[in-house]
A tleap script that builds the chain and sets N, CA, C and O, in Angstrom:
source leaprc.protein.ff14SB
mol = sequence {
  NMET ILE ILE LYS GLY SER CYS HIE CYS ARG
  ALA THR MET PHE GLU VAL SER GLN ALA PRO
  GLN THR VAL THR GLN CYS THR CYS SER PHE
  CYS SER LYS ARG GLY SER LEU TRP ALA TYR
  TYR ILE PRO SER GLN PHE LYS LEU ILE THR
  PRO PRO ASN LYS VAL SER PHE TYR GLN TRP
  GLY SER LYS THR VAL LYS HIE GLY PHE CYS
  ALA ILE CYS GLY CYS GLY THR PHE THR GLU
  THR PRO ASP TRP SER THR GLY GLU PRO ASP
  PHE ASP ASN PRO LYS ILE SER VAL ASN SER
  ARG LEU PHE ASP ASP PHE ASP LEU ASP LYS
  VAL GLU VAL VAL VAL ILE ASP GLY LYS ASN
  LEU CTRP
}
set mol.1.N position { 11.891 4.552 -13.929 }
set mol.1.CA position { 11.405 3.229 -14.247 }
set mol.1.C position { 9.995 3.064 -13.681 }
set mol.1.O position { 9.832 2.887 -12.473 }
set mol.2.N position { 9.015 3.118 -14.508 }
set mol.2.CA position { 7.629 2.972 -14.075 }
set mol.2.C position { 7.321 1.495 -13.851 }
set mol.2.O position { 7.634 0.643 -14.682 }
set mol.3.N position { 6.706 1.217 -12.715 }
set mol.3.CA position { 6.272 -0.139 -12.403 }
set mol.3.C position { 4.757 -0.133 -12.341 }
set mol.3.O position { 4.154 0.697 -11.660 }
set mol.4.N position { 4.152 -1.061 -13.054 }
set mol.4.CA position { 2.698 -1.175 -13.072 }
set mol.4.C position { 2.269 -2.263 -12.103 }
set mol.4.O position { 3.002 -3.217 -11.841 }
set mol.5.N position { 1.062 -2.094 -11.578 }
set mol.5.CA position { 0.511 -3.082 -10.678 }
set mol.5.C position { -0.986 -3.183 -10.860 }
set mol.5.O position { -1.627 -2.288 -11.411 }
set mol.6.N position { -1.530 -4.283 -10.388 }
set mol.6.CA position { -2.974 -4.480 -10.515 }
set mol.6.C position { -3.437 -5.531 -9.520 }
set mol.6.O position { -2.655 -6.337 -9.017 }
set mol.7.N position { -4.736 -5.492 -9.256 }
set mol.7.CA position { -5.349 -6.535 -8.448 }
set mol.7.C position { -5.468 -7.804 -9.300 }
set mol.7.O position { -5.071 -7.805 -10.465 }
set mol.8.N position { -5.998 -8.853 -8.739 }
set mol.8.CA position { -6.101 -10.126 -9.446 }
set mol.8.C position { -6.951 -10.029 -10.709 }
set mol.8.O position { -6.579 -10.572 -11.749 }
set mol.9.N position { -8.091 -9.338 -10.625 }
set mol.9.CA position { -8.997 -9.272 -11.786 }
set mol.9.C position { -8.685 -8.089 -12.710 }
set mol.9.O position { -9.327 -7.927 -13.748 }
set mol.10.N position { -7.707 -7.269 -12.336 }
set mol.10.CA position { -7.250 -6.098 -13.104 }
set mol.10.C position { -8.279 -4.967 -13.160 }
set mol.10.O position { -8.168 -4.068 -13.993 }
set mol.11.N position { -9.272 -5.010 -12.282 }
set mol.11.CA position { -10.226 -3.895 -12.216 }
set mol.11.C position { -9.593 -2.682 -11.538 }
set mol.11.O position { -9.996 -1.548 -11.796 }
set mol.12.N position { -8.606 -2.915 -10.672 }
set mol.12.CA position { -7.850 -1.834 -10.042 }
set mol.12.C position { -6.433 -1.890 -10.580 }
set mol.12.O position { -5.733 -2.888 -10.411 }
set mol.13.N position { -6.012 -0.803 -11.236 }
set mol.13.CA position { -4.679 -0.739 -11.825 }
set mol.13.C position { -4.003 0.557 -11.388 }
set mol.13.O position { -4.661 1.579 -11.198 }
set mol.14.N position { -2.688 0.502 -11.232 }
set mol.14.CA position { -1.928 1.664 -10.769 }
set mol.14.C position { -0.503 1.595 -11.304 }
set mol.14.O position { -0.077 0.579 -11.853 }
set mol.15.N position { 0.225 2.700 -11.133 }
set mol.15.CA position { 1.641 2.783 -11.495 }
set mol.15.C position { 2.381 3.509 -10.381 }
set mol.15.O position { 1.817 4.368 -9.703 }
set mol.16.N position { 3.645 3.155 -10.201 }
set mol.16.CA position { 4.543 3.898 -9.333 }
set mol.16.C position { 5.756 4.304 -10.159 }
set mol.16.O position { 6.095 3.649 -11.144 }
set mol.17.N position { 6.397 5.377 -9.755 }
set mol.17.CA position { 7.464 5.947 -10.580 }
set mol.17.C position { 8.818 5.268 -10.422 }
set mol.17.O position { 9.728 5.507 -11.216 }
set mol.18.N position { 8.960 4.419 -9.398 }
set mol.18.CA position { 10.251 3.767 -9.200 }
set mol.18.C position { 10.092 2.493 -8.377 }
set mol.18.O position { 9.102 2.297 -7.673 }
set mol.19.N position { 11.099 1.641 -8.490 }
set mol.19.CA position { 11.114 0.407 -7.704 }
set mol.19.C position { 11.385 0.739 -6.246 }
set mol.19.O position { 12.126 1.680 -5.959 }
set mol.20.N position { 10.807 -0.006 -5.326 }
set mol.20.CA position { 11.095 0.236 -3.912 }
set mol.20.C position { 12.487 -0.279 -3.549 }
set mol.20.O position { 12.944 -1.288 -4.085 }
set mol.21.N position { 13.151 0.423 -2.637 }
set mol.21.CA position { 14.443 -0.038 -2.113 }
set mol.21.C position { 14.217 -1.120 -1.063 }
set mol.21.O position { 14.991 -2.071 -0.952 }
set mol.22.N position { 13.128 -0.953 -0.285 }
set mol.22.CA position { 12.720 -1.924 0.721 }
set mol.22.C position { 11.197 -2.009 0.680 }
set mol.22.O position { 10.528 -1.135 0.130 }
set mol.23.N position { 10.668 -3.068 1.267 }
set mol.23.CA position { 9.226 -3.180 1.490 }
set mol.23.C position { 9.025 -3.509 2.962 }
set mol.23.O position { 9.900 -4.085 3.609 }
set mol.24.N position { 7.866 -3.137 3.477 }
set mol.24.CA position { 7.591 -3.292 4.896 }
set mol.24.C position { 6.546 -4.372 5.136 }
set mol.24.O position { 5.478 -4.385 4.524 }
set mol.25.N position { 6.888 -5.274 6.043 }
set mol.25.CA position { 5.937 -6.265 6.531 }
set mol.25.C position { 5.512 -5.804 7.912 }
set mol.25.O position { 6.313 -5.809 8.847 }
set mol.26.N position { 4.262 -5.407 8.041 }
set mol.26.CA position { 3.726 -4.943 9.314 }
set mol.26.C position { 3.037 -6.115 9.998 }
set mol.26.O position { 2.336 -6.891 9.348 }
set mol.27.N position { 3.232 -6.248 11.314 }
set mol.27.CA position { 2.664 -7.370 12.054 }
set mol.27.C position { 1.329 -7.044 12.717 }
set mol.27.O position { 0.837 -7.839 13.517 }
set mol.28.N position { 0.728 -5.890 12.402 }
set mol.28.CA position { -0.580 -5.578 12.991 }
set mol.28.C position { -1.610 -6.595 12.492 }
set mol.28.O position { -1.369 -7.298 11.511 }
set mol.29.N position { -2.734 -6.668 13.159 }
set mol.29.CA position { -3.729 -7.681 12.817 }
set mol.29.C position { -4.231 -7.534 11.386 }
set mol.29.O position { -4.443 -8.536 10.703 }
set mol.30.N position { -4.423 -6.307 10.922 }
set mol.30.CA position { -4.950 -6.098 9.577 }
set mol.30.C position { -3.933 -6.491 8.506 }
set mol.30.O position { -4.255 -7.252 7.594 }
set mol.31.N position { -2.715 -5.979 8.614 }
set mol.31.CA position { -1.692 -6.282 7.601 }
set mol.31.C position { -1.316 -7.761 7.604 }
set mol.31.O position { -1.071 -8.342 6.547 }
set mol.32.N position { -1.270 -8.373 8.794 }
set mol.32.CA position { -0.947 -9.799 8.874 }
set mol.32.C position { -1.981 -10.639 8.152 }
set mol.32.O position { -1.634 -11.556 7.408 }
set mol.33.N position { -3.250 -10.328 8.368 }
set mol.33.CA position { -4.305 -11.099 7.712 }
set mol.33.C position { -4.330 -10.842 6.211 }
set mol.33.O position { -4.679 -11.726 5.428 }
set mol.34.N position { -3.961 -9.636 5.818 }
set mol.34.CA position { -3.951 -9.275 4.401 }
set mol.34.C position { -2.733 -9.838 3.681 }
set mol.34.O position { -2.804 -10.126 2.486 }
set mol.35.N position { -1.626 -9.999 4.381 }
set mol.35.CA position { -0.412 -10.546 3.776 }
set mol.35.C position { 0.335 -9.570 2.888 }
set mol.35.O position { 1.064 -9.979 1.984 }
set mol.36.N position { 0.158 -8.292 3.139 }
set mol.36.CA position { 0.768 -7.270 2.283 }
set mol.36.C position { 2.233 -7.045 2.605 }
set mol.36.O position { 2.672 -7.241 3.738 }
set mol.37.N position { 2.976 -6.637 1.605 }
set mol.37.CA position { 4.322 -6.088 1.758 }
set mol.37.C position { 4.245 -4.681 1.185 }
set mol.37.O position { 4.063 -4.508 -0.020 }
set mol.38.N position { 4.383 -3.678 2.040 }
set mol.38.CA position { 4.116 -2.290 1.653 }
set mol.38.C position { 5.350 -1.596 1.099 }
set mol.38.O position { 6.427 -1.652 1.693 }
set mol.39.N position { 5.186 -0.944 -0.037 }
set mol.39.CA position { 6.188 -0.046 -0.618 }
set mol.39.C position { 5.616 1.362 -0.472 }
set mol.39.O position { 4.461 1.602 -0.824 }
set mol.40.N position { 6.412 2.284 0.040 }
set mol.40.CA position { 5.923 3.625 0.365 }
set mol.40.C position { 6.346 4.659 -0.676 }
set mol.40.O position { 7.478 4.663 -1.159 }
set mol.41.N position { 5.397 5.533 -1.003 }
set mol.41.CA position { 5.612 6.573 -2.003 }
set mol.41.C position { 4.953 7.866 -1.551 }
set mol.41.O position { 4.020 7.852 -0.747 }
set mol.42.N position { 5.449 8.993 -2.079 }
set mol.42.CA position { 4.720 10.242 -1.912 }
set mol.42.C position { 3.655 10.277 -3.007 }
set mol.42.O position { 3.820 9.631 -4.042 }
set mol.43.N position { 2.575 11.010 -2.801 }
set mol.43.CA position { 1.473 10.961 -3.768 }
set mol.43.C position { 1.868 11.219 -5.220 }
set mol.43.O position { 1.271 10.631 -6.123 }
set mol.44.N position { 2.849 12.073 -5.470 }
set mol.44.CA position { 3.243 12.353 -6.854 }
set mol.44.C position { 3.941 11.171 -7.526 }
set mol.44.O position { 4.096 11.171 -8.747 }
set mol.45.N position { 4.361 10.171 -6.763 }
set mol.45.CA position { 5.019 8.983 -7.316 }
set mol.45.C position { 4.032 7.856 -7.617 }
set mol.45.O position { 4.425 6.806 -8.125 }
set mol.46.N position { 2.772 8.068 -7.310 }
set mol.46.CA position { 1.731 7.056 -7.471 }
set mol.46.C position { 0.665 7.576 -8.423 }
set mol.46.O position { 0.232 8.724 -8.322 }
set mol.47.N position { 0.252 6.727 -9.340 }
set mol.47.CA position { -0.818 7.102 -10.266 }
set mol.47.C position { -1.857 5.986 -10.281 }
set mol.47.O position { -1.554 4.847 -10.639 }
set mol.48.N position { -3.063 6.317 -9.895 }
set mol.48.CA position { -4.171 5.376 -9.962 }
set mol.48.C position { -4.728 5.422 -11.377 }
set mol.48.O position { -5.203 6.468 -11.817 }
set mol.49.N position { -4.678 4.322 -12.086 }
set mol.49.CA position { -5.178 4.252 -13.460 }
set mol.49.C position { -6.703 4.072 -13.441 }
set mol.49.O position { -7.415 4.628 -14.276 }
set mol.50.N position { -7.172 3.308 -12.502 }
set mol.50.CA position { -8.599 3.054 -12.334 }
set mol.50.C position { -9.298 4.336 -11.882 }
set mol.50.O position { -8.736 5.072 -11.071 }
set mol.51.N position { -10.496 4.629 -12.372 }
set mol.51.CA position { -11.222 5.786 -11.843 }
set mol.51.C position { -11.409 5.648 -10.328 }
set mol.51.O position { -11.797 4.581 -9.850 }
set mol.52.N position { -11.137 6.716 -9.570 }
set mol.52.CA position { -11.203 6.627 -8.104 }
set mol.52.C position { -12.535 6.110 -7.564 }
set mol.52.O position { -12.564 5.460 -6.519 }
set mol.53.N position { -13.628 6.388 -8.256 }
set mol.53.CA position { -14.921 5.920 -7.751 }
set mol.53.C position { -15.102 4.410 -7.910 }
set mol.53.O position { -16.112 3.865 -7.465 }
set mol.54.N position { -14.151 3.734 -8.531 }
set mol.54.CA position { -14.209 2.277 -8.696 }
set mol.54.C position { -13.393 1.546 -7.622 }
set mol.54.O position { -13.361 0.316 -7.595 }
set mol.55.N position { -12.731 2.311 -6.733 }
set mol.55.CA position { -11.927 1.723 -5.664 }
set mol.55.C position { -12.731 1.797 -4.370 }
set mol.55.O position { -13.348 2.820 -4.070 }
set mol.56.N position { -12.719 0.715 -3.613 }
set mol.56.CA position { -13.390 0.691 -2.315 }
set mol.56.C position { -12.356 0.909 -1.220 }
set mol.56.O position { -11.182 0.579 -1.387 }
set mol.57.N position { -12.801 1.467 -0.095 }
set mol.57.CA position { -11.900 1.734 1.026 }
set mol.57.C position { -12.476 1.204 2.321 }
set mol.57.O position { -13.689 1.178 2.528 }
set mol.58.N position { -11.576 0.783 3.182 }
set mol.58.CA position { -11.907 0.337 4.528 }
set mol.58.C position { -11.112 1.198 5.495 }
set mol.58.O position { -9.911 1.397 5.311 }
set mol.59.N position { -11.777 1.709 6.523 }
set mol.59.CA position { -11.088 2.462 7.568 }
set mol.59.C position { -11.418 1.822 8.903 }
set mol.59.O position { -12.583 1.576 9.215 }
set mol.60.N position { -10.393 1.558 9.682 }
set mol.60.CA position { -10.564 0.856 10.943 }
set mol.60.C position { -10.108 1.732 12.098 }
set mol.60.O position { -9.292 2.631 11.898 }
set mol.61.N position { -10.606 1.494 13.280 }
set mol.61.CA position { -10.146 2.151 14.496 }
set mol.61.C position { -10.240 3.656 14.430 }
set mol.61.O position { -11.336 4.216 14.416 }
set mol.62.N position { -9.086 4.320 14.388 }
set mol.62.CA position { -9.027 5.787 14.389 }
set mol.62.C position { -9.429 6.394 13.051 }
set mol.62.O position { -9.576 7.611 12.942 }
set mol.63.N position { -9.606 5.566 12.044 }
set mol.63.CA position { -9.957 6.006 10.689 }
set mol.63.C position { -8.905 6.950 10.100 }
set mol.63.O position { -9.218 7.793 9.259 }
set mol.64.N position { -7.669 6.802 10.545 }
set mol.64.CA position { -6.553 7.628 10.084 }
set mol.64.C position { -6.045 7.170 8.720 }
set mol.64.O position { -5.587 7.985 7.920 }
set mol.65.N position { -6.126 5.867 8.455 }
set mol.65.CA position { -5.599 5.283 7.223 }
set mol.65.C position { -6.761 4.749 6.390 }
set mol.65.O position { -7.650 4.067 6.900 }
set mol.66.N position { -6.735 5.076 5.094 }
set mol.66.CA position { -7.729 4.542 4.154 }
set mol.66.C position { -7.103 3.370 3.414 }
set mol.66.O position { -6.162 3.545 2.640 }
set mol.67.N position { -7.629 2.178 3.658 }
set mol.67.CA position { -7.118 0.963 3.039 }
set mol.67.C position { -7.919 0.675 1.770 }
set mol.67.O position { -9.099 0.333 1.845 }
set mol.68.N position { -7.285 0.811 0.610 }
set mol.68.CA position { -7.953 0.562 -0.655 }
set mol.68.C position { -7.978 -0.914 -1.002 }
set mol.68.O position { -7.045 -1.659 -0.701 }
set mol.69.N position { -9.062 -1.320 -1.639 }
set mol.69.CA position { -9.162 -2.699 -2.103 }
set mol.69.C position { -10.091 -2.764 -3.312 }
set mol.69.O position { -10.918 -1.877 -3.522 }
set mol.70.N position { -9.945 -3.816 -4.093 }
set mol.70.CA position { -10.807 -4.027 -5.251 }
set mol.70.C position { -12.129 -4.610 -4.770 }
set mol.70.O position { -12.154 -5.641 -4.098 }
set mol.71.N position { -13.210 -3.954 -5.115 }
set mol.71.CA position { -14.537 -4.431 -4.701 }
set mol.71.C position { -14.966 -5.674 -5.466 }
set mol.71.O position { -15.949 -6.315 -5.096 }
set mol.72.N position { -14.248 -6.022 -6.520 }
set mol.72.CA position { -14.620 -7.204 -7.312 }
set mol.72.C position { -13.880 -8.446 -6.808 }
set mol.72.O position { -14.512 -9.438 -6.446 }
set mol.73.N position { -12.538 -8.397 -6.784 }
set mol.73.CA position { -11.779 -9.593 -6.392 }
set mol.73.C position { -11.290 -9.550 -4.947 }
set mol.73.O position { -10.852 -10.572 -4.419 }
set mol.74.N position { -11.355 -8.385 -4.298 }
set mol.74.CA position { -11.011 -8.276 -2.885 }
set mol.74.C position { -9.556 -8.018 -2.564 }
set mol.74.O position { -9.222 -7.881 -1.387 }
set mol.75.N position { -8.674 -7.944 -3.542 }
set mol.75.CA position { -7.257 -7.708 -3.261 }
set mol.75.C position { -7.047 -6.356 -2.586 }
set mol.75.O position { -7.600 -5.342 -3.013 }
set mol.76.N position { -6.240 -6.358 -1.526 }
set mol.76.CA position { -5.817 -5.114 -0.901 }
set mol.76.C position { -4.777 -4.465 -1.786 }
set mol.76.O position { -3.749 -5.078 -2.075 }
set mol.77.N position { -5.017 -3.238 -2.224 }
set mol.77.CA position { -4.198 -2.626 -3.267 }
set mol.77.C position { -3.247 -1.543 -2.759 }
set mol.77.O position { -2.039 -1.635 -2.975 }
set mol.78.N position { -3.771 -0.527 -2.095 }
set mol.78.CA position { -2.939 0.576 -1.618 }
set mol.78.C position { -3.630 1.243 -0.442 }
set mol.78.O position { -4.816 1.028 -0.196 }
set mol.79.N position { -2.872 2.054 0.278 }
set mol.79.CA position { -3.451 2.836 1.361 }
set mol.79.C position { -3.094 4.293 1.181 }
set mol.79.O position { -2.076 4.628 0.576 }
set mol.80.N position { -3.933 5.144 1.707 }
set mol.80.CA position { -3.652 6.572 1.828 }
set mol.80.C position { -3.447 6.805 3.315 }
set mol.80.O position { -4.347 6.565 4.121 }
set mol.81.N position { -2.259 7.275 3.673 }
set mol.81.CA position { -1.877 7.342 5.075 }
set mol.81.C position { -1.028 8.581 5.355 }
set mol.81.O position { -0.327 9.056 4.462 }
set mol.82.N position { -1.077 9.107 6.568 }
set mol.82.CA position { -0.102 10.136 6.919 }
set mol.82.C position { 1.275 9.488 7.082 }
set mol.82.O position { 1.376 8.266 7.201 }
set mol.83.N position { 2.314 10.287 7.089 }
set mol.83.CA position { 3.663 9.793 7.359 }
set mol.83.C position { 3.741 9.446 8.850 }
set mol.83.O position { 3.355 10.253 9.696 }
set mol.84.N position { 4.230 8.267 9.166 }
set mol.84.CA position { 4.338 7.808 10.552 }
set mol.84.C position { 5.793 7.704 10.998 }
set mol.84.O position { 6.057 7.093 12.034 }
set mol.85.N position { 6.746 8.271 10.265 }
set mol.85.CA position { 8.169 8.057 10.559 }
set mol.85.C position { 8.592 8.569 11.930 }
set mol.85.O position { 9.600 8.113 12.470 }
set mol.86.N position { 7.842 9.508 12.504 }
set mol.86.CA position { 8.170 10.018 13.844 }
set mol.86.C position { 7.410 9.275 14.935 }
set mol.86.O position { 7.606 9.554 16.118 }
set mol.87.N position { 6.549 8.341 14.562 }
set mol.87.CA position { 5.729 7.634 15.537 }
set mol.87.C position { 4.354 8.254 15.719 }
set mol.87.O position { 3.470 7.644 16.322 }
set mol.88.N position { 4.171 9.455 15.206 }
set mol.88.CA position { 2.885 10.158 15.249 }
set mol.88.C position { 2.437 10.437 13.822 }
set mol.88.O position { 3.283 10.578 12.939 }
set mol.89.N position { 1.138 10.522 13.567 }
set mol.89.CA position { 0.684 10.793 12.196 }
set mol.89.C position { 0.995 12.226 11.766 }
set mol.89.O position { 0.601 13.182 12.435 }
set mol.90.N position { 1.704 12.367 10.650 }
set mol.90.CA position { 2.020 13.675 10.072 }
set mol.90.C position { 1.128 13.857 8.846 }
set mol.90.O position { 1.451 13.397 7.751 }
set mol.91.N position { 0.005 14.534 9.050 }
set mol.91.CA position { -0.971 14.706 7.979 }
set mol.91.C position { -0.504 15.682 6.900 }
set mol.91.O position { -1.090 15.730 5.818 }
set mol.92.N position { 0.543 16.458 7.182 }
set mol.92.CA position { 1.087 17.383 6.189 }
set mol.92.C position { 1.974 16.677 5.169 }
set mol.92.O position { 2.326 17.255 4.141 }
set mol.93.N position { 2.329 15.439 5.451 }
set mol.93.CA position { 3.183 14.652 4.556 }
set mol.93.C position { 2.535 13.300 4.280 }
set mol.93.O position { 2.974 12.277 4.805 }
set mol.94.N position { 1.497 13.297 3.461 }
set mol.94.CA position { 0.805 12.031 3.190 }
set mol.94.C position { 1.681 11.062 2.408 }
set mol.94.O position { 2.586 11.459 1.674 }
set mol.95.N position { 1.389 9.804 2.584 }
set mol.95.CA position { 2.078 8.729 1.873 }
set mol.95.C position { 1.035 7.834 1.215 }
set mol.95.O position { -0.122 7.770 1.631 }
set mol.96.N position { 1.479 7.163 0.197 }
set mol.96.CA position { 0.704 6.095 -0.425 }
set mol.96.C position { 1.522 4.827 -0.207 }
set mol.96.O position { 2.670 4.743 -0.643 }
set mol.97.N position { 0.946 3.863 0.452 }
set mol.97.CA position { 1.631 2.578 0.579 }
set mol.97.C position { 0.952 1.605 -0.375 }
set mol.97.O position { -0.270 1.453 -0.374 }
set mol.98.N position { 1.759 0.967 -1.170 }
set mol.98.CA position { 1.276 0.084 -2.223 }
set mol.98.C position { 1.603 -1.355 -1.842 }
set mol.98.O position { 2.713 -1.652 -1.400 }
set mol.99.N position { 0.642 -2.235 -2.014 }
set mol.99.CA position { 0.888 -3.651 -1.784 }
set mol.99.C position { 1.805 -4.146 -2.903 }
set mol.99.O position { 1.350 -4.422 -4.013 }
set mol.100.N position { 3.079 -4.252 -2.604 }
set mol.100.CA position { 4.071 -4.590 -3.627 }
set mol.100.C position { 3.891 -6.001 -4.180 }
set mol.100.O position { 4.466 -6.325 -5.220 }
set mol.101.N position { 3.123 -6.830 -3.524 }
set mol.101.CA position { 2.836 -8.164 -4.073 }
set mol.101.C position { 2.003 -8.069 -5.352 }
set mol.101.O position { 1.886 -9.045 -6.093 }
set mol.102.N position { 1.427 -6.895 -5.608 }
set mol.102.CA position { 0.595 -6.704 -6.794 }
set mol.102.C position { 1.353 -6.099 -7.971 }
set mol.102.O position { 0.759 -5.868 -9.024 }
set mol.103.N position { 2.659 -5.834 -7.816 }
set mol.103.CA position { 3.432 -5.323 -8.944 }
set mol.103.C position { 3.475 -6.356 -10.061 }
set mol.103.O position { 3.696 -7.542 -9.814 }
set mol.104.N position { 3.267 -5.907 -11.274 }
set mol.104.CA position { 3.346 -6.778 -12.442 }
set mol.104.C position { 4.796 -6.821 -12.934 }
set mol.104.O position { 5.473 -5.793 -12.953 }
set mol.105.N position { 5.261 -7.978 -13.322 }
set mol.105.CA position { 6.599 -8.128 -13.917 }
set mol.105.C position { 7.688 -7.480 -13.066 }
set mol.105.O position { 8.496 -6.698 -13.566 }
set mol.106.N position { 7.699 -7.810 -11.785 }
set mol.106.CA position { 8.680 -7.254 -10.859 }
set mol.106.C position { 9.151 -8.363 -9.935 }
set mol.106.O position { 8.338 -9.104 -9.383 }
set mol.107.N position { 10.472 -8.480 -9.763 }
set mol.107.CA position { 11.045 -9.526 -8.918 }
set mol.107.C position { 11.135 -9.031 -7.480 }
set mol.107.O position { 12.131 -8.431 -7.078 }
set mol.108.N position { 10.107 -9.285 -6.732 }
set mol.108.CA position { 10.031 -8.833 -5.341 }
set mol.108.C position { 11.034 -9.551 -4.444 }
set mol.108.O position { 11.391 -9.034 -3.386 }
set mol.109.N position { 11.490 -10.721 -4.843 }
set mol.109.CA position { 12.451 -11.478 -4.041 }
set mol.109.C position { 13.799 -10.764 -3.904 }
set mol.109.O position { 14.586 -11.103 -3.022 }
set mol.110.N position { 14.069 -9.793 -4.755 }
set mol.110.CA position { 15.349 -9.078 -4.702 }
set mol.110.C position { 15.287 -7.832 -3.817 }
set mol.110.O position { 16.271 -7.099 -3.714 }
set mol.111.N position { 14.139 -7.587 -3.179 }
set mol.111.CA position { 13.952 -6.393 -2.354 }
set mol.111.C position { 13.974 -6.796 -0.878 }
set mol.111.O position { 13.344 -7.774 -0.476 }
set mol.112.N position { 14.710 -6.024 -0.086 }
set mol.112.CA position { 14.799 -6.278 1.353 }
set mol.112.C position { 13.439 -6.067 2.013 }
set mol.112.O position { 12.737 -5.098 1.722 }
set mol.113.N position { 13.079 -6.985 2.904 }
set mol.113.CA position { 11.838 -6.883 3.679 }
set mol.113.C position { 12.189 -6.391 5.082 }
set mol.113.O position { 12.994 -7.001 5.786 }
set mol.114.N position { 11.567 -5.273 5.475 }
set mol.114.CA position { 11.748 -4.705 6.809 }
set mol.114.C position { 10.484 -5.013 7.609 }
set mol.114.O position { 9.378 -4.692 7.175 }
set mol.115.N position { 10.648 -5.632 8.770 }
set mol.115.CA position { 9.500 -5.987 9.600 }
set mol.115.C position { 9.316 -4.910 10.674 }
set mol.115.O position { 10.261 -4.547 11.375 }
set mol.116.N position { 8.070 -4.402 10.790 }
set mol.116.CA position { 7.763 -3.483 11.882 }
set mol.116.C position { 6.736 -4.144 12.801 }
set mol.116.O position { 5.870 -4.891 12.347 }
set mol.117.N position { 6.845 -3.862 14.076 }
set mol.117.CA position { 6.015 -4.485 15.092 }
set mol.117.C position { 4.694 -3.734 15.256 }
set mol.117.O position { 4.416 -3.158 16.308 }
set mol.118.N position { 3.888 -3.754 14.195 }
set mol.118.CA position { 2.593 -3.076 14.236 }
set mol.118.C position { 1.648 -3.664 15.262 }
set mol.118.O position { 0.734 -2.983 15.725 }
set mol.119.N position { 1.855 -4.916 15.621 }
set mol.119.CA position { 1.002 -5.565 16.636 }
set mol.119.C position { 1.089 -4.814 17.959 }
set mol.119.O position { 0.101 -4.736 18.690 }
set mol.120.N position { 2.261 -4.261 18.276 }
set mol.120.CA position { 2.457 -3.581 19.547 }
set mol.120.C position { 2.568 -2.058 19.422 }
set mol.120.O position { 2.611 -1.358 20.433 }
set mol.121.N position { 2.614 -1.545 18.192 }
set mol.121.CA position { 2.738 -0.101 17.997 }
set mol.121.C position { 1.398 0.621 18.008 }
set mol.121.O position { 1.300 1.731 18.532 }
set mol.122.N position { 0.366 0.008 17.439 }
set mol.122.CA position { -0.918 0.691 17.389 }
set mol.122.C position { -2.012 -0.172 17.901 }
set mol.122.O position { -3.169 0.250 17.931 }
savepdb mol mol.pdb
quit
């Protein structure tokens, strides 16, 4: 089941190969201000429809995570990140986290929200 997503102005468009089972609300300063609910995928499950040179990125602190956003409307769209499931960055297993609030025609209210304490983790 392919799910399509886009920023507000539709200049950044993407697809994921399946619906998320859960989404993550991170309490770190960046995610809190952005208001994202992250759905995690391996790179082969994510397809950027927009040409990559049309996506802007922000990297903060350790510059470990690339936070994608639309340079036109400003919506935070997706991140390129190592796997953090062990508490340390695993660069051999990259993940794409997608702002699930940007999914088109998808009922996000039916998906469990998992809160992580990013404010105190990093």
